[in-house]
Structure formats: structure tokens, C-alpha cells
C-alpha positions as CSV (number, residue, x, y, z in Angstrom):
1,M,91.7,-14.5,159.4
2,E,90.2,-17.3,161.5
3,L,92.1,-19.3,164.1
4,A,90.7,-22.4,165.9
5,F,91.3,-22.5,169.7
6,G,89.9,-25.9,170.8
7,H,86.5,-26.0,169.3
8,K,85.9,-22.2,169.1
9,I,86.8,-20.4,165.9
10,T,88.0,-16.8,166.5
11,R,88.1,-14.1,163.9
12,M,91.3,-12.2,164.1
13,R,92.6,-8.9,162.6
14,P,96.1,-7.4,162.3
15,V,97.2,-4.8,164.9
16,A,97.6,-1.4,163.1
17,F,100.8,0.6,163.6
18,G,100.5,2.7,166.7
19,E,97.2,1.1,167.8
20,A,96.6,1.6,171.5
21,L,95.5,-1.8,172.8
22,T,93.9,-1.7,176.2
23,A,95.0,-3.7,179.2
24,G,93.7,-7.3,179.1
25,T,93.7,-7.5,175.3
26,R,94.9,-10.9,174.0
27,L,97.6,-10.6,171.4
28,T,99.0,-13.3,169.1
29,L,102.4,-12.9,167.5
30,F,103.2,-14.9,164.4
31,S,105.9,-15.6,161.9
32,D,106.5,-18.2,159.2
33,D,109.6,-19.7,160.9
34,K,108.5,-20.1,164.5
35,P,105.4,-21.1,166.5
36,D,102.7,-18.5,167.4
37,R,103.2,-16.8,170.8
38,F,100.3,-15.6,172.9
39,F,100.3,-12.6,175.2
40,T,98.1,-10.3,177.3
41,V,98.6,-6.6,177.1
42,I,99.4,-4.9,180.4
43,K,100.2,-1.4,179.2
44,F,100.6,0.6,175.9
45,W,102.6,3.8,175.3
46,M,104.3,5.7,172.4
47,D,108.1,5.8,173.2
48,T,109.1,9.2,171.8
49,T,112.8,8.8,172.6
50,S,113.0,5.7,170.4
51,G,111.0,7.5,167.8
52,V,113.7,10.1,167.5
53,A,116.4,7.4,167.4
54,F,114.6,5.7,164.5
55,E,113.8,9.0,162.8
56,L,110.1,8.6,163.0
57,K,107.6,11.5,163.1
58,T,105.8,9.6,165.8
59,G,107.0,7.6,168.7
60,V,107.6,3.8,168.7
61,P,104.5,1.9,169.7
62,T,105.5,-0.1,172.8
63,Y,103.5,-2.7,174.8
64,Q,104.2,-4.3,178.2
65,V,102.9,-7.8,177.8
66,E,102.7,-11.0,179.9
67,D,103.2,-14.4,178.3
68,E,101.3,-17.6,179.2
69,E,103.9,-18.5,181.8
70,G,103.6,-15.1,183.6
71,R,106.8,-13.6,182.3
72,I,106.8,-9.9,181.5
73,H,108.1,-8.7,178.1
74,L,108.4,-5.4,176.1
75,L,106.9,-5.7,172.7
76,I,108.0,-3.0,170.2
77,H,106.3,-2.4,166.9
78,L,108.8,-1.1,164.3
79,P,108.3,0.1,160.8
80,I,110.9,-1.2,158.3
81,E,112.2,1.9,156.4
82,E,109.5,3.4,154.2
83,Q,107.9,0.1,153.3
84,I,104.4,-0.8,154.5
85,E,106.0,-3.8,156.3
86,H,106.4,-3.8,160.0
87,R,108.2,-6.0,162.5
88,W,107.4,-6.9,166.1
89,C,110.4,-7.2,168.4
90,L,109.9,-9.0,171.7
91,W,112.3,-8.3,174.5
92,R,112.6,-9.7,178.1
93,P,114.4,-7.5,180.6
94,D,116.3,-10.5,181.9
95,H,117.9,-11.1,178.4
96,A,120.7,-9.0,176.9
97,G,119.2,-8.2,173.5
98,F,117.3,-9.2,170.4
99,D,117.9,-12.2,168.2
100,S,116.0,-13.9,165.4
101,R,113.8,-15.7,167.9
102,S,112.6,-12.2,169.1
103,I,111.4,-10.9,165.7
104,F,107.9,-11.6,164.5
105,V,106.2,-10.5,161.2
106,G,102.8,-9.7,162.6
107,A,100.4,-9.4,165.5
108,L,96.7,-10.3,165.6
109,V,93.9,-9.5,168.0
110,E,90.3,-10.7,168.1
111,K,87.8,-8.7,166.0
């Protein structure tokens, strides 16, 4: 996939489930029903406690990210049942929970 940022065309690829992105990696969340959101990864870890809660054999891939306005979020990559499909859930500690604005269908990083 190619995205144009200003005059530069950037080749992007999907983030794999459980992929350990390093600090400083630029991440783009997308969905058909909302504008793209841009983040920088601060930290990655596999949350084994949530993995047990979701009955996963692995933990839940979790990223601490910073948005373009300097706000910190948790980004959780969840598989949907046994389908190949995944969802990205964005949560800010100063908000109570998730809503439809917090759910994205995919995430991209530069190749």
C-alpha cells in the first residue's frame, strides 16, 4: 500500500499480530468509517493477563503510543475469535472505556 504524505509517497505494510514494534516507530491506524490516526510507539509488551482473559495461547500485543498532540494511549491488538481478522483498540487512561471511535480495522507501518 502506498500513502502520500505531502509530496513523498511512502510504502506501508500491515502490522502482524504480536509484532514487536520498536520505540520511535510511526504507526497509522485506519478504518473505513473514520479518519486515519497517526502515532509513535513508545513501548511494546505482550500482556499475558489479558491473554488468559481472552483465552489466547499467547498474550495480547499491547503498545504504549503517543498521538500527534502528545497524548499517551494504550493500543491493544485483538484477534476476533478464530477468524484471521483482527481489531485495534485504542484507549486513553483519562477515558472510561472503549466505544466505536476507539476501534480500528488495521494498522500500518513503513516498509
